[in-house]
PyMOL commands that place a pseudoatom at each C-alpha (Angstrom):
pseudoatom trace, name=CA, resn=MET, resi=1, chain=A, elem=C, hetatm=0, pos=[176.241, 174.050, 159.088]
pseudoatom trace, name=CA, resn=ALA, resi=2, chain=A, elem=C, hetatm=0, pos=[178.307, 174.341, 162.380]
pseudoatom trace, name=CA, resn=GLY, resi=3, chain=A, elem=C, hetatm=0, pos=[177.145, 177.663, 162.992]
pseudoatom trace, name=CA, resn=VAL, resi=4, chain=A, elem=C, hetatm=0, pos=[173.423, 176.857, 162.633]
pseudoatom trace, name=CA, resn=LEU, resi=5, chain=A, elem=C, hetatm=0, pos=[173.793, 173.668, 165.127]
pseudoatom trace, name=CA, resn=PHE, resi=6, chain=A, elem=C, hetatm=0, pos=[175.782, 175.807, 167.364]
pseudoatom trace, name=CA, resn=VAL, resi=7, chain=A, elem=C, hetatm=0, pos=[172.965, 178.579, 167.455]
pseudoatom trace, name=CA, resn=VAL, resi=8, chain=A, elem=C, hetatm=0, pos=[170.003, 175.936, 167.858]
pseudoatom trace, name=CA, resn=PHE, resi=9, chain=A, elem=C, hetatm=0, pos=[171.722, 173.951, 170.818]
pseudoatom trace, name=CA, resn=LEU, resi=10, chain=A, elem=C, hetatm=0, pos=[172.787, 177.234, 172.562]
pseudoatom trace, name=CA, resn=ALA, resi=11, chain=A, elem=C, hetatm=0, pos=[168.939, 178.294, 172.132]
pseudoatom trace, name=CA, resn=ALA, resi=12, chain=A, elem=C, hetatm=0, pos=[168.185, 174.740, 173.563]
pseudoatom trace, name=CA, resn=ALA, resi=13, chain=A, elem=C, hetatm=0, pos=[170.315, 175.292, 176.312]
pseudoatom trace, name=CA, resn=PHE, resi=14, chain=A, elem=C, hetatm=0, pos=[168.659, 178.576, 176.906]
pseudoatom trace, name=CA, resn=LEU, resi=15, chain=A, elem=C, hetatm=0, pos=[165.252, 177.275, 177.342]
pseudoatom trace, name=CA, resn=ALA, resi=16, chain=A, elem=C, hetatm=0, pos=[166.029, 173.811, 179.200]
pseudoatom trace, name=CA, resn=THR, resi=17, chain=A, elem=C, hetatm=0, pos=[167.593, 176.140, 182.219]
pseudoatom trace, name=CA, resn=GLN, resi=18, chain=A, elem=C, hetatm=0, pos=[164.809, 178.130, 182.212]
pseudoatom trace, name=CA, resn=PRO, resi=19, chain=A, elem=C, hetatm=0, pos=[163.895, 180.696, 184.689]
pseudoatom trace, name=CA, resn=LEU, resi=20, chain=A, elem=C, hetatm=0, pos=[167.816, 180.508, 185.946]
pseudoatom trace, name=CA, resn=SER, resi=21, chain=A, elem=C, hetatm=0, pos=[168.956, 181.596, 182.635]
pseudoatom trace, name=CA, resn=VAL, resi=22, chain=A, elem=C, hetatm=0, pos=[166.826, 184.680, 182.420]
pseudoatom trace, name=CA, resn=ASP, resi=23, chain=A, elem=C, hetatm=0, pos=[166.985, 185.712, 186.177]
pseudoatom trace, name=CA, resn=LEU, resi=24, chain=A, elem=C, hetatm=0, pos=[170.707, 184.471, 187.662]
pseudoatom trace, name=CA, resn=GLU, resi=25, chain=A, elem=C, hetatm=0, pos=[170.771, 187.248, 190.228]
pseudoatom trace, name=CA, resn=THR, resi=26, chain=A, elem=C, hetatm=0, pos=[167.333, 185.951, 192.406]
pseudoatom trace, name=CA, resn=ARG, resi=27, chain=A, elem=C, hetatm=0, pos=[167.549, 182.453, 191.686]
pseudoatom trace, name=CA, resn=LEU, resi=28, chain=A, elem=C, hetatm=0, pos=[170.746, 181.103, 193.222]
pseudoatom trace, name=CA, resn=PRO, resi=29, chain=A, elem=C, hetatm=0, pos=[169.893, 179.252, 196.413]
pseudoatom trace, name=CA, resn=ASN, resi=30, chain=A, elem=C, hetatm=0, pos=[170.467, 180.771, 199.885]
pseudoatom trace, name=CA, resn=ASN, resi=31, chain=A, elem=C, hetatm=0, pos=[173.295, 179.270, 200.996]
pseudoatom trace, name=CA, resn=ALA, resi=32, chain=A, elem=C, hetatm=0, pos=[177.147, 180.355, 199.798]
pseudoatom trace, name=CA, resn=ASP, resi=33, chain=A, elem=C, hetatm=0, pos=[177.787, 177.002, 197.656]
pseudoatom trace, name=CA, resn=GLY, resi=34, chain=A, elem=C, hetatm=0, pos=[176.844, 178.344, 194.437]
pseudoatom trace, name=CA, resn=LEU, resi=35, chain=A, elem=C, hetatm=0, pos=[178.727, 181.732, 195.202]
pseudoatom trace, name=CA, resn=VAL, resi=36, chain=A, elem=C, hetatm=0, pos=[182.095, 179.541, 196.120]
pseudoatom trace, name=CA, resn=PHE, resi=37, chain=A, elem=C, hetatm=0, pos=[181.478, 177.226, 193.269]
pseudoatom trace, name=CA, resn=ALA, resi=38, chain=A, elem=C, hetatm=0, pos=[181.132, 180.698, 190.803]
pseudoatom trace, name=CA, resn=TRP, resi=39, chain=A, elem=C, hetatm=0, pos=[184.434, 181.828, 192.511]
pseudoatom trace, name=CA, resn=THR, resi=40, chain=A, elem=C, hetatm=0, pos=[186.533, 178.636, 192.419]
pseudoatom trace, name=CA, resn=LEU, resi=41, chain=A, elem=C, hetatm=0, pos=[185.736, 178.537, 188.687]
pseudoatom trace, name=CA, resn=LYS, resi=42, chain=A, elem=C, hetatm=0, pos=[186.501, 181.997, 187.685]
pseudoatom trace, name=CA, resn=GLN, resi=43, chain=A, elem=C, hetatm=0, pos=[189.793, 181.969, 189.571]
pseudoatom trace, name=CA, resn=MET, resi=44, chain=A, elem=C, hetatm=0, pos=[190.708, 178.693, 188.007]
pseudoatom trace, name=CA, resn=CYS, resi=45, chain=A, elem=C, hetatm=0, pos=[189.743, 180.120, 184.277]
pseudoatom trace, name=CA, resn=GLY, resi=46, chain=A, elem=C, hetatm=0, pos=[192.326, 183.213, 185.278]
pseudoatom trace, name=CA, resn=GLY, resi=47, chain=A, elem=C, hetatm=0, pos=[194.610, 180.374, 186.562]
pseudoatom trace, name=CA, resn=LEU, resi=48, chain=A, elem=C, hetatm=0, pos=[195.081, 178.733, 182.951]
pseudoatom trace, name=CA, resn=ALA, resi=49, chain=A, elem=C, hetatm=0, pos=[196.141, 181.562, 181.724]
pseudoatom trace, name=CA, resn=ARG, resi=50, chain=A, elem=C, hetatm=0, pos=[198.988, 181.611, 184.265]
pseudoatom trace, name=CA, resn=PRO, resi=51, chain=A, elem=C, hetatm=0, pos=[200.396, 177.797, 184.942]
pseudoatom trace, name=CA, resn=LEU, resi=52, chain=A, elem=C, hetatm=0, pos=[202.632, 178.635, 187.573]
pseudoatom trace, name=CA, resn=ASP, resi=53, chain=A, elem=C, hetatm=0, pos=[199.966, 180.573, 189.656]
pseudoatom trace, name=CA, resn=ALA, resi=54, chain=A, elem=C, hetatm=0, pos=[197.262, 178.000, 188.682]
pseudoatom trace, name=CA, resn=PHE, resi=55, chain=A, elem=C, hetatm=0, pos=[195.944, 177.538, 192.250]
pseudoatom trace, name=CA, resn=ARG, resi=56, chain=A, elem=C, hetatm=0, pos=[196.369, 180.970, 193.373]
pseudoatom trace, name=CA, resn=GLY, resi=57, chain=A, elem=C, hetatm=0, pos=[193.029, 182.936, 194.544]
pseudoatom trace, name=CA, resn=ASN, resi=58, chain=A, elem=C, hetatm=0, pos=[192.393, 186.167, 196.172]
pseudoatom trace, name=CA, resn=MET, resi=59, chain=A, elem=C, hetatm=0, pos=[190.999, 184.839, 199.483]
pseudoatom trace, name=CA, resn=PHE, resi=60, chain=A, elem=C, hetatm=0, pos=[193.088, 184.100, 202.317]
pseudoatom trace, name=CA, resn=TYR, resi=61, chain=A, elem=C, hetatm=0, pos=[195.924, 186.132, 201.729]
pseudoatom trace, name=CA, resn=PRO, resi=62, chain=A, elem=C, hetatm=0, pos=[198.801, 185.057, 203.562]
pseudoatom trace, name=CA, resn=VAL, resi=63, chain=A, elem=C, hetatm=0, pos=[198.410, 181.554, 201.961]
pseudoatom trace, name=CA, resn=GLU, resi=64, chain=A, elem=C, hetatm=0, pos=[199.809, 181.320, 198.388]
pseudoatom trace, name=CA, resn=ALA, resi=65, chain=A, elem=C, hetatm=0, pos=[197.442, 178.449, 196.982]
pseudoatom trace, name=CA, resn=SER, resi=66, chain=A, elem=C, hetatm=0, pos=[194.080, 178.954, 198.347]
pseudoatom trace, name=CA, resn=LEU, resi=67, chain=A, elem=C, hetatm=0, pos=[192.264, 177.605, 195.427]
pseudoatom trace, name=CA, resn=LEU, resi=68, chain=A, elem=C, hetatm=0, pos=[193.233, 174.232, 196.867]
pseudoatom trace, name=CA, resn=TYR, resi=69, chain=A, elem=C, hetatm=0, pos=[191.056, 174.669, 199.887]
pseudoatom trace, name=CA, resn=THR, resi=70, chain=A, elem=C, hetatm=0, pos=[188.339, 173.989, 197.571]
pseudoatom trace, name=CA, resn=GLU, resi=71, chain=A, elem=C, hetatm=0, pos=[187.304, 171.696, 194.854]
pseudoatom trace, name=CA, resn=PRO, resi=72, chain=A, elem=C, hetatm=0, pos=[189.964, 173.017, 192.310]
pseudoatom trace, name=CA, resn=LEU, resi=73, chain=A, elem=C, hetatm=0, pos=[187.295, 172.267, 189.277]
pseudoatom trace, name=CA, resn=LEU, resi=74, chain=A, elem=C, hetatm=0, pos=[189.943, 172.245, 186.943]
pseudoatom trace, name=CA, resn=GLY, resi=75, chain=A, elem=C, hetatm=0, pos=[188.024, 169.867, 184.115]
pseudoatom trace, name=CA, resn=LEU, resi=76, chain=A, elem=C, hetatm=0, pos=[185.266, 172.214, 184.108]
pseudoatom trace, name=CA, resn=ALA, resi=77, chain=A, elem=C, hetatm=0, pos=[187.535, 175.457, 184.089]
pseudoatom trace, name=CA, resn=ILE, resi=78, chain=A, elem=C, hetatm=0, pos=[189.047, 173.782, 180.969]
pseudoatom trace, name=CA, resn=GLN, resi=79, chain=A, elem=C, hetatm=0, pos=[185.652, 173.367, 179.304]
pseudoatom trace, name=CA, resn=VAL, resi=80, chain=A, elem=C, hetatm=0, pos=[184.538, 176.892, 179.895]
pseudoatom trace, name=CA, resn=ALA, resi=81, chain=A, elem=C, hetatm=0, pos=[187.857, 178.904, 179.489]
pseudoatom trace, name=CA, resn=PRO, resi=82, chain=A, elem=C, hetatm=0, pos=[186.330, 180.246, 175.890]
pseudoatom trace, name=CA, resn=LEU, resi=83, chain=A, elem=C, hetatm=0, pos=[183.351, 181.817, 178.049]
pseudoatom trace, name=CA, resn=CYS, resi=84, chain=A, elem=C, hetatm=0, pos=[186.188, 183.189, 180.250]
pseudoatom trace, name=CA, resn=ALA, resi=85, chain=A, elem=C, hetatm=0, pos=[188.269, 184.416, 177.937]
pseudoatom trace, name=CA, resn=LEU, resi=86, chain=A, elem=C, hetatm=0, pos=[185.076, 186.323, 176.526]
pseudoatom trace, name=CA, resn=ASP, resi=87, chain=A, elem=C, hetatm=0, pos=[184.783, 187.718, 180.336]
pseudoatom trace, name=CA, resn=LEU, resi=88, chain=A, elem=C, hetatm=0, pos=[181.373, 186.193, 180.413]
for i in range(1, 88): cmd.bond("trace and resi %d" % i, "trace and resi %d" % (i + 1))
show_as sticks, trace
zoom trace
């Protein structure tokens, strides 16, 4: 029963976010906010696996904790951690 509900809610979320869910590459806004948000979220998901380096990003090289220059998104990273584990 839980699997059926999951599929129903997944389909509802997919339909509710049309046309973004189908064509994500060309539907991003023309500013860099969405790209910085996606980068921060991906880096935070990786940081959850290494708690001592949780805020280490791959930008601003000599700086150790470059994720602290943006919004850390820790709460959202915890929510999407299963998707990051699947590398989606």
